[in-house]
Phi, psi and omega in degrees: 000325185281339175290325180289318179295324177291329182272339183271119180286153174294129175271150175289154185283329179300143181291322180294306179299321179294319178295319175300317185294321180294321178300319183295321176289331179289319179295321185290332181287315178297322174299315177299321180290320175295324178296318179305317179295313181300320174299319175297317177298319178293324180292318173306310186294317187287323188269339189238157171276116188240155176287170181298322177300310187290321182300307176314304184303315183292319185292319177297319170304320175289326171302307179298314178297324172298323177291326172295323175292314172308319177292316181304314181303314182296325178290324181301308177302319178296318180297319170308319176291317178296323182295316180290000000 
């Protein structure tokens, strides 16, 4: 029980701050998931032999995921500025 309490951040009591905090946590979760997928795709490219077509498809998907991750980072920064 103590471990769960230690990991969970305390949410502010204010309604607006609470909503912003929840949005920030949601964006951070999405960013982590995109980062996880990017790491998996990178590992696949490094460890296995893929055809040129598969390589091109994976590279374009990874570029899209990197752009998505950057978007999440910018949104998180904006939300944190609004929260302060």
